[in-house]
C-alpha positions as a LaTeX table, in Angstrom:
\begin{tabular}{lrrr}
\hline
Residue & $x$ (\AA) & $y$ (\AA) & $z$ (\AA) \\
\hline
Met1 & 71.57 & 87.35 & 129.32 \\
Gln2 & 68.73 & 85.24 & 128.03 \\
Arg3 & 68.66 & 86.91 & 124.99 \\
Ile4 & 72.64 & 86.46 & 124.16 \\
Gln5 & 71.91 & 82.63 & 125.86 \\
Ser6 & 68.67 & 82.44 & 122.30 \\
Met7 & 70.94 & 83.63 & 119.75 \\
Phe8 & 74.48 & 81.83 & 120.79 \\
Phe9 & 71.80 & 78.58 & 120.56 \\
Trp10 & 70.56 & 79.80 & 117.54 \\
Leu11 & 73.67 & 79.83 & 116.35 \\
Ile12 & 74.60 & 76.71 & 116.83 \\
Gly13 & 71.60 & 75.39 & 115.41 \\
Leu14 & 72.64 & 77.07 & 112.38 \\
Thr15 & 75.58 & 76.10 & 112.22 \\
Lys16 & 74.68 & 72.31 & 112.81 \\
Lys17 & 72.24 & 72.71 & 109.78 \\
Tyr18 & 74.81 & 73.85 & 107.31 \\
Ala19 & 77.81 & 72.40 & 109.03 \\
Gly20 & 79.21 & 72.22 & 105.37 \\
Leu21 & 79.46 & 75.71 & 104.81 \\
Val22 & 82.04 & 75.74 & 107.83 \\
Ala23 & 84.42 & 73.43 & 106.21 \\
Leu24 & 84.08 & 75.53 & 103.04 \\
Phe25 & 84.92 & 78.52 & 105.00 \\
Gly26 & 87.68 & 76.94 & 107.01 \\
Phe27 & 88.99 & 75.81 & 103.50 \\
Ile28 & 88.10 & 79.27 & 101.53 \\
Thr29 & 89.85 & 81.45 & 104.55 \\
Gly30 & 92.66 & 78.63 & 104.06 \\
Leu31 & 93.22 & 79.42 & 100.33 \\
Val32 & 93.13 & 83.33 & 100.98 \\
Ser33 & 95.86 & 83.02 & 103.64 \\
Leu34 & 98.42 & 80.77 & 101.12 \\
Trp35 & 97.66 & 83.54 & 98.34 \\
Leu36 & 97.96 & 86.44 & 101.31 \\
Val37 & 101.22 & 85.24 & 102.14 \\
Glu38 & 102.91 & 86.20 & 99.07 \\
Lys39 & 100.61 & 89.20 & 98.79 \\
Arg40 & 100.40 & 90.98 & 102.23 \\
Glu41 & 101.49 & 88.66 & 105.30 \\
His42 & 99.61 & 90.17 & 107.58 \\
Phe43 & 95.85 & 89.47 & 106.90 \\
Ala44 & 97.61 & 85.95 & 106.16 \\
Gln45 & 98.16 & 86.09 & 109.98 \\
Phe46 & 95.11 & 87.58 & 111.44 \\
Phe47 & 93.18 & 84.17 & 109.89 \\
Ala48 & 96.35 & 82.14 & 111.13 \\
Val49 & 95.60 & 84.61 & 114.92 \\
Leu50 & 91.87 & 82.75 & 114.43 \\
Met51 & 92.87 & 79.48 & 114.22 \\
Leu52 & 95.37 & 79.62 & 117.20 \\
Ala53 & 92.54 & 81.49 & 119.04 \\
Gly54 & 90.26 & 78.71 & 118.26 \\
Trp55 & 92.94 & 76.46 & 120.07 \\
Val56 & 92.95 & 78.16 & 123.00 \\
Trp57 & 89.80 & 78.53 & 123.81 \\
Leu58 & 89.18 & 74.94 & 123.46 \\
Met59 & 91.68 & 73.97 & 126.00 \\
Val60 & 90.43 & 75.85 & 128.44 \\
Glu61 & 86.97 & 75.55 & 127.85 \\
His62 & 85.75 & 73.18 & 131.13 \\
Trp63 & 87.23 & 76.01 & 133.49 \\
Leu64 & 84.73 & 78.82 & 131.09 \\
Arg65 & 81.79 & 76.21 & 130.81 \\
Asp66 & 82.14 & 75.64 & 134.64 \\
Gly67 & 82.42 & 79.28 & 135.22 \\
Leu68 & 79.26 & 79.83 & 133.24 \\
Leu69 & 77.44 & 77.91 & 135.83 \\
Ser70 & 78.12 & 79.02 & 138.31 \\
Arg71 & 77.91 & 82.66 & 137.57 \\
Phe72 & 75.61 & 83.15 & 135.00 \\
Gly73 & 73.25 & 79.58 & 135.62 \\
Val74 & 73.70 & 79.15 & 132.11 \\
Ser75 & 74.77 & 75.16 & 131.46 \\
Val76 & 76.67 & 74.31 & 127.79 \\
Ser77 & 75.94 & 70.43 & 127.84 \\
Glu78 & 78.76 & 67.94 & 126.49 \\
Asp79 & 77.04 & 67.30 & 123.25 \\
Leu80 & 77.71 & 71.20 & 122.51 \\
Thr81 & 81.30 & 71.19 & 123.55 \\
Arg82 & 81.66 & 68.32 & 121.03 \\
Phe83 & 79.85 & 69.47 & 118.27 \\
Val84 & 82.17 & 72.92 & 118.71 \\
Thr85 & 85.19 & 70.34 & 118.89 \\
Gln86 & 84.17 & 69.23 & 115.59 \\
Leu87 & 83.34 & 72.92 & 113.96 \\
Leu88 & 87.36 & 73.59 & 114.90 \\
His89 & 88.88 & 70.58 & 113.13 \\
Gln90 & 86.55 & 71.25 & 109.95 \\
Glu91 & 87.96 & 74.67 & 110.36 \\
Ser92 & 91.60 & 73.84 & 110.95 \\
Leu93 & 92.07 & 71.16 & 108.61 \\
Phe94 & 90.41 & 73.18 & 105.89 \\
Phe95 & 92.45 & 75.72 & 106.91 \\
Ala96 & 95.79 & 74.34 & 106.72 \\
Leu97 & 94.68 & 71.80 & 103.49 \\
Pro98 & 95.59 & 74.49 & 100.58 \\
Phe99 & 99.28 & 74.72 & 102.54 \\
Phe100 & 99.85 & 71.12 & 102.42 \\
Leu101 & 98.53 & 70.73 & 98.77 \\
Ala102 & 100.71 & 73.22 & 97.42 \\
Ala103 & 104.08 & 71.82 & 99.19 \\
Thr104 & 103.35 & 68.40 & 98.22 \\
His105 & 104.49 & 66.40 & 95.68 \\
Trp106 & 102.45 & 63.16 & 94.99 \\
Asp107 & 105.39 & 61.35 & 93.57 \\
Gln108 & 107.19 & 61.34 & 96.73 \\
Pro109 & 106.15 & 59.90 & 100.08 \\
Gln110 & 105.10 & 63.11 & 101.70 \\
Ala111 & 101.41 & 62.35 & 99.63 \\
Leu112 & 101.15 & 59.53 & 102.49 \\
Phe113 & 100.36 & 62.38 & 104.57 \\
Thr114 & 98.53 & 64.81 & 102.85 \\
Ala115 & 96.20 & 62.08 & 101.58 \\
Leu116 & 96.08 & 61.66 & 105.20 \\
Leu117 & 95.07 & 65.41 & 106.33 \\
Leu118 & 92.71 & 65.36 & 103.21 \\
Gly119 & 90.95 & 62.04 & 104.54 \\
Cys120 & 90.40 & 63.89 & 108.40 \\
Ala121 & 89.30 & 66.56 & 106.79 \\
Leu122 & 86.54 & 64.87 & 104.90 \\
Val123 & 85.78 & 62.67 & 107.91 \\
Ala124 & 85.16 & 65.61 & 109.93 \\
Val125 & 82.48 & 67.06 & 107.60 \\
Ile126 & 80.50 & 63.82 & 107.99 \\
Asp127 & 78.41 & 63.49 & 110.78 \\
Pro128 & 77.80 & 59.59 & 110.97 \\
Val129 & 81.23 & 59.16 & 110.77 \\
Tyr130 & 82.58 & 61.30 & 112.92 \\
Asn131 & 79.89 & 61.34 & 115.66 \\
Asn132 & 79.75 & 57.40 & 115.36 \\
Val133 & 83.07 & 56.28 & 114.48 \\
Leu134 & 85.15 & 58.63 & 115.58 \\
Ala135 & 83.91 & 60.40 & 118.56 \\
Lys136 & 82.80 & 57.05 & 120.34 \\
Arg137 & 86.51 & 55.63 & 120.28 \\
Arg138 & 88.72 & 57.57 & 122.77 \\
Ala139 & 92.04 & 56.54 & 121.61 \\
Leu140 & 91.46 & 57.26 & 117.82 \\
Phe141 & 89.18 & 60.37 & 118.63 \\
Leu142 & 92.60 & 61.30 & 120.59 \\
Ala143 & 94.82 & 60.50 & 117.96 \\
Phe144 & 92.44 & 62.59 & 115.21 \\
His145 & 92.38 & 65.68 & 117.80 \\
Ser146 & 96.49 & 65.95 & 117.98 \\
Phe147 & 96.78 & 65.49 & 114.62 \\
Ala148 & 94.21 & 68.23 & 113.41 \\
Leu149 & 96.01 & 70.40 & 115.84 \\
Phe150 & 99.63 & 69.93 & 114.57 \\
Ala151 & 98.52 & 69.91 & 110.89 \\
Val152 & 97.46 & 73.71 & 111.93 \\
Leu153 & 100.41 & 74.74 & 113.99 \\
Met154 & 102.58 & 73.88 & 111.32 \\
Val155 & 100.90 & 76.18 & 109.59 \\
Val156 & 100.44 & 78.74 & 111.58 \\
Leu157 & 104.02 & 79.06 & 113.78 \\
Pro158 & 105.44 & 80.28 & 110.71 \\
Leu159 & 102.98 & 82.96 & 109.50 \\
Leu160 & 103.02 & 84.42 & 113.50 \\
Phe161 & 106.66 & 83.96 & 114.51 \\
Phe162 & 108.90 & 83.21 & 111.87 \\
Leu163 & 109.73 & 79.64 & 112.91 \\
Thr164 & 111.99 & 77.65 & 110.64 \\
Thr165 & 110.27 & 74.38 & 108.96 \\
Ser166 & 112.74 & 72.50 & 112.09 \\
Gln167 & 111.77 & 74.56 & 114.99 \\
Ser168 & 107.93 & 74.50 & 114.07 \\
Leu169 & 107.73 & 70.90 & 113.53 \\
Gln170 & 109.22 & 70.45 & 117.08 \\
Leu171 & 107.16 & 72.71 & 118.80 \\
Ser172 & 104.20 & 71.81 & 117.09 \\
Leu173 & 104.88 & 68.28 & 118.31 \\
Val174 & 105.48 & 69.62 & 122.17 \\
Ile175 & 101.97 & 71.97 & 121.87 \\
Ala176 & 99.60 & 69.21 & 119.85 \\
Val177 & 100.59 & 67.31 & 122.67 \\
Val178 & 100.06 & 69.84 & 125.84 \\
Leu179 & 96.80 & 71.36 & 124.45 \\
Ser180 & 95.29 & 68.00 & 124.07 \\
Ile181 & 95.43 & 66.46 & 127.52 \\
Pro182 & 93.27 & 69.21 & 129.16 \\
Ser183 & 90.70 & 69.07 & 125.63 \\
Met184 & 90.28 & 65.52 & 126.31 \\
Arg185 & 88.93 & 66.25 & 129.80 \\
Pro186 & 85.60 & 65.82 & 128.83 \\
Leu187 & 86.22 & 62.36 & 127.67 \\
Leu188 & 87.80 & 61.46 & 130.62 \\
Ser189 & 84.44 & 61.55 & 132.64 \\
Asn190 & 83.81 & 58.16 & 134.96 \\
Ala191 & 87.40 & 56.98 & 133.86 \\
Gly192 & 89.26 & 55.31 & 135.97 \\
Phe193 & 92.87 & 56.47 & 137.49 \\
Trp194 & 95.23 & 55.27 & 134.88 \\
Arg195 & 93.40 & 56.51 & 131.53 \\
Leu196 & 95.09 & 60.13 & 131.72 \\
Pro197 & 98.52 & 59.18 & 132.27 \\
Leu198 & 98.01 & 56.39 & 129.84 \\
Leu199 & 96.39 & 58.80 & 127.68 \\
Ala200 & 99.70 & 61.18 & 128.03 \\
Val201 & 101.78 & 57.93 & 127.08 \\
Leu202 & 99.82 & 57.27 & 123.44 \\
Leu203 & 100.22 & 60.84 & 123.11 \\
Ser204 & 103.61 & 60.69 & 123.60 \\
Val205 & 104.07 & 57.60 & 121.35 \\
Leu206 & 102.40 & 59.69 & 118.22 \\
Ala207 & 104.54 & 62.54 & 118.79 \\
Gly208 & 107.92 & 60.42 & 118.61 \\
Gly209 & 106.35 & 58.35 & 115.49 \\
Ile210 & 105.20 & 61.52 & 113.22 \\
Trp211 & 109.19 & 62.99 & 114.51 \\
Leu212 & 111.17 & 59.94 & 113.13 \\
Ala213 & 108.75 & 60.20 & 110.25 \\
Arg214 & 109.55 & 64.05 & 109.60 \\
Gly215 & 110.71 & 63.60 & 106.20 \\
Leu216 & 107.12 & 62.30 & 105.05 \\
Val217 & 105.74 & 65.73 & 106.51 \\
Pro218 & 105.47 & 68.35 & 103.68 \\
Ala219 & 107.01 & 71.81 & 104.07 \\
Pro220 & 103.90 & 73.87 & 104.07 \\
Val221 & 104.79 & 77.60 & 104.14 \\
Leu222 & 107.96 & 76.54 & 101.60 \\
Arg223 & 106.80 & 76.14 & 97.96 \\
Leu224 & 109.75 & 75.28 & 94.92 \\
Ser225 & 108.94 & 77.54 & 92.48 \\
Glu226 & 111.89 & 77.22 & 90.18 \\
Ile227 & 114.77 & 74.15 & 89.74 \\
Gln228 & 117.13 & 74.28 & 87.29 \\
Leu229 & 120.36 & 72.30 & 86.30 \\
Ser230 & 122.67 & 74.37 & 84.32 \\
Gln231 & 126.50 & 74.91 & 83.58 \\
His232 & 125.98 & 78.25 & 83.61 \\
Val233 & 124.52 & 81.35 & 85.56 \\
Asp234 & 123.70 & 84.81 & 84.80 \\
Tyr235 & 125.18 & 86.72 & 87.90 \\
Thr236 & 124.23 & 89.67 & 87.02 \\
Gln237 & 120.30 & 89.08 & 86.07 \\
Arg238 & 120.67 & 86.13 & 88.83 \\
Ser239 & 119.15 & 83.50 & 86.21 \\
Pro240 & 120.43 & 79.99 & 85.43 \\
Gly241 & 121.74 & 79.51 & 81.39 \\
Pro242 & 120.08 & 76.57 & 79.47 \\
Ser243 & 118.77 & 73.67 & 81.38 \\
Ile244 & 120.71 & 69.88 & 81.29 \\
Glu245 & 118.17 & 66.84 & 81.51 \\
Thr246 & 121.79 & 64.88 & 79.91 \\
Ile247 & 125.45 & 65.48 & 80.30 \\
Asp248 & 128.35 & 63.44 & 79.30 \\
Val249 & 131.28 & 62.95 & 81.63 \\
Ala250 & 133.71 & 65.44 & 79.88 \\
Ala251 & 131.11 & 68.64 & 79.92 \\
Leu252 & 130.46 & 67.40 & 83.31 \\
Gln253 & 134.12 & 67.36 & 84.56 \\
Gln254 & 135.21 & 70.22 & 82.44 \\
Leu255 & 132.58 & 72.97 & 84.00 \\
Gly256 & 130.79 & 71.33 & 86.76 \\
Leu257 & 126.95 & 71.85 & 87.10 \\
Phe258 & 125.26 & 74.87 & 88.75 \\
Ala259 & 121.63 & 73.67 & 90.88 \\
Phe260 & 119.50 & 77.39 & 90.44 \\
Thr261 & 115.92 & 77.18 & 92.93 \\
Ser262 & 113.72 & 79.54 & 93.68 \\
Val263 & 112.05 & 79.29 & 97.13 \\
Gln264 & 108.64 & 80.70 & 98.35 \\
Ala265 & 108.26 & 81.50 & 101.96 \\
Pro266 & 106.41 & 84.22 & 104.29 \\
Arg267 & 107.89 & 87.36 & 104.90 \\
Gly268 & 110.55 & 87.20 & 107.28 \\
Leu269 & 110.87 & 84.03 & 107.46 \\
Lys270 & 114.92 & 82.75 & 107.41 \\
Glu271 & 115.80 & 79.52 & 106.65 \\
Gln272 & 118.72 & 77.16 & 106.13 \\
Ile273 & 118.06 & 75.14 & 103.43 \\
Tyr274 & 120.14 & 71.92 & 101.41 \\
His275 & 120.80 & 70.81 & 97.86 \\
Gln276 & 121.44 & 66.86 & 98.39 \\
Trp277 & 123.43 & 65.48 & 95.51 \\
Ile278 & 122.50 & 61.95 & 95.45 \\
His279 & 124.28 & 59.50 & 92.55 \\
Asn280 & 122.30 & 55.76 & 91.54 \\
Gly281 & 120.27 & 56.22 & 94.89 \\
Gly282 & 123.51 & 56.96 & 97.29 \\
Glu283 & 123.86 & 60.56 & 98.62 \\
Val284 & 126.99 & 62.13 & 97.36 \\
Glu285 & 126.92 & 65.25 & 98.81 \\
Gln286 & 124.86 & 68.15 & 100.94 \\
Ile287 & 125.20 & 71.51 & 100.42 \\
Ala288 & 123.84 & 74.72 & 102.72 \\
Leu289 & 122.45 & 77.45 & 101.39 \\
Asp290 & 120.48 & 80.46 & 103.48 \\
Ile291 & 117.08 & 81.82 & 102.14 \\
Gln292 & 114.63 & 84.77 & 103.52 \\
Gly293 & 111.48 & 84.82 & 102.28 \\
Gly294 & 109.23 & 88.25 & 101.01 \\
Arg295 & 109.92 & 87.84 & 97.40 \\
Lys296 & 106.79 & 86.82 & 95.06 \\
Glu297 & 108.88 & 84.76 & 92.48 \\
Gly298 & 110.82 & 83.10 & 95.47 \\
Tyr299 & 114.22 & 83.24 & 97.09 \\
Arg300 & 116.94 & 82.63 & 93.98 \\
Ala301 & 120.25 & 80.93 & 95.06 \\
Trp302 & 122.01 & 78.19 & 93.73 \\
Thr303 & 125.26 & 75.74 & 94.07 \\
Arg304 & 128.12 & 74.62 & 91.99 \\
Lys305 & 129.69 & 71.34 & 92.50 \\
Gln306 & 132.44 & 71.03 & 90.23 \\
Gln307 & 133.73 & 67.59 & 92.43 \\
Phe308 & 132.60 & 64.35 & 91.61 \\
Pro309 & 133.39 & 60.81 & 91.76 \\
Ala310 & 135.70 & 58.60 & 89.80 \\
Asp311 & 132.45 & 57.10 & 87.74 \\
Pro312 & 129.88 & 59.73 & 87.67 \\
Val313 & 127.86 & 58.19 & 84.62 \\
Gly314 & 124.87 & 57.22 & 85.86 \\
Asn315 & 121.25 & 58.77 & 87.59 \\
Trp316 & 121.55 & 62.03 & 89.44 \\
Gln317 & 118.83 & 63.53 & 91.36 \\
Ile318 & 119.28 & 66.86 & 93.92 \\
Arg319 & 117.14 & 67.13 & 96.22 \\
Val320 & 115.91 & 70.69 & 98.05 \\
Val321 & 115.35 & 69.56 & 101.95 \\
Thr322 & 114.64 & 71.62 & 105.56 \\
Asp323 & 117.46 & 70.91 & 107.74 \\
Ser324 & 114.99 & 68.68 & 109.54 \\
Gly325 & 114.89 & 66.46 & 105.92 \\
Gln326 & 111.54 & 67.20 & 104.80 \\
Leu327 & 111.73 & 67.49 & 101.11 \\
Ile328 & 110.56 & 71.09 & 98.99 \\
Gly329 & 111.07 & 69.94 & 95.83 \\
Ser330 & 113.95 & 67.71 & 93.37 \\
Ser331 & 115.33 & 67.76 & 90.10 \\
Arg332 & 117.08 & 64.69 & 88.11 \\
Phe333 & 119.66 & 64.47 & 85.45 \\
Lys334 & 121.25 & 61.99 & 83.58 \\
Val335 & 125.62 & 61.24 & 83.04 \\
Thr336 & 126.30 & 59.79 & 79.91 \\
Ser337 & 129.73 & 58.03 & 79.21 \\
Gly338 & 132.61 & 60.77 & 76.91 \\
Ala339 & 135.36 & 61.58 & 76.60 \\
Ala340 & 137.28 & 60.65 & 79.32 \\
Thr341 & 140.03 & 62.50 & 81.16 \\
Pro342 & 143.11 & 61.93 & 80.23 \\
Ala343 & 145.16 & 59.23 & 81.98 \\
Ala344 & 148.19 & 60.00 & 84.57 \\
Lys345 & 151.27 & 59.37 & 82.89 \\
Pro346 & 153.35 & 57.00 & 85.46 \\
Thr347 & 155.49 & 59.84 & 86.66 \\
Glu348 & 152.50 & 62.31 & 87.45 \\
Thr349 & 149.95 & 62.15 & 90.24 \\
Pro350 & 146.76 & 61.32 & 89.24 \\
Pro351 & 143.93 & 63.98 & 89.66 \\
Val352 & 141.89 & 63.31 & 93.23 \\
Thr353 & 138.76 & 63.29 & 93.12 \\
Gln354 & 136.67 & 64.56 & 96.15 \\
Pro355 & 132.99 & 64.56 & 96.25 \\
Val356 & 132.67 & 66.79 & 99.49 \\
Thr357 & 134.77 & 69.33 & 100.39 \\
Pro358 & 136.09 & 70.70 & 97.24 \\
Thr359 & 132.44 & 71.91 & 95.93 \\
Thr360 & 131.83 & 75.66 & 95.62 \\
Thr361 & 128.92 & 76.79 & 97.08 \\
Leu362 & 127.10 & 79.90 & 96.08 \\
Thr363 & 124.18 & 81.66 & 97.52 \\
Ser364 & 122.43 & 85.11 & 95.64 \\
Thr365 & 119.87 & 87.58 & 97.39 \\
Pro366 & 116.63 & 87.67 & 96.41 \\
\hline
\end{tabular}
């Protein structure tokens, strides 16, 4: 037992000496997992299990410390527990970081979330900041702790349990709140009875804030590998025709427009996404389509819009979003003035423009 204890403390000392390597290992495992999602998803799931196991250990570490003390007489200091917590923060943040970096569109508001994640990862490897600034401020440390857990769960849950992005987001928030409370017990020593309920309220407020701002959170396991606008689609080859960035009114009214997308997702994941058609900043229509993961180049699907507003001239954008409103990707095109639709004679019924219901939705298998 003495030898095991000595080896344990030797390992801890070695980890302290080369703390940066722990973060580097976490980042590399994240990169490898991101690559293996498309190659051999079982290996990616293995790394995800390791991350989840670490957080389960952290949840029960208080009872483990008591058990070691009562059964083997081994005392584990709170400083050591805090150090192990820091290692887990490093591993979790740097594991999740490659997924969020790959999914983030830096010209969109979701870049704020990924920038915050990157900042937290850097804080976790800078000991003076982590120990002297973060760890000494309980509320701030609690928010940091919950955020790290939330980020890694957003990656782990779809990989292990094939949950949709919306389900993962909701469950990640709930689990982050529940698991963070017992793991904060070392920070609650000698505190008044009101401290734990107050921290629970703070966690709930944090979770509620993230849910309300869920549009700022990237979908870490979904990536848009292709988006193209065209007036033609080859149904045999499942590929779009010539790309369009500008189109006149006459051509638009004659053939409509296809939005062709290819979305990469983990094998086994089935998800409903939406194509949002936006005209001059206002949403005109939202079309649902189902995708499933596993194809290296991404799941190919498309929608076709044939009915447009009476005056479609202006700037258009097609946003690809999850059912919880998280952006996967987008594309823009412009409609210019062209040959107008012939005016109806007094005895004729003018053409009816219905921008929502008449649209044809088309999807394809991988």
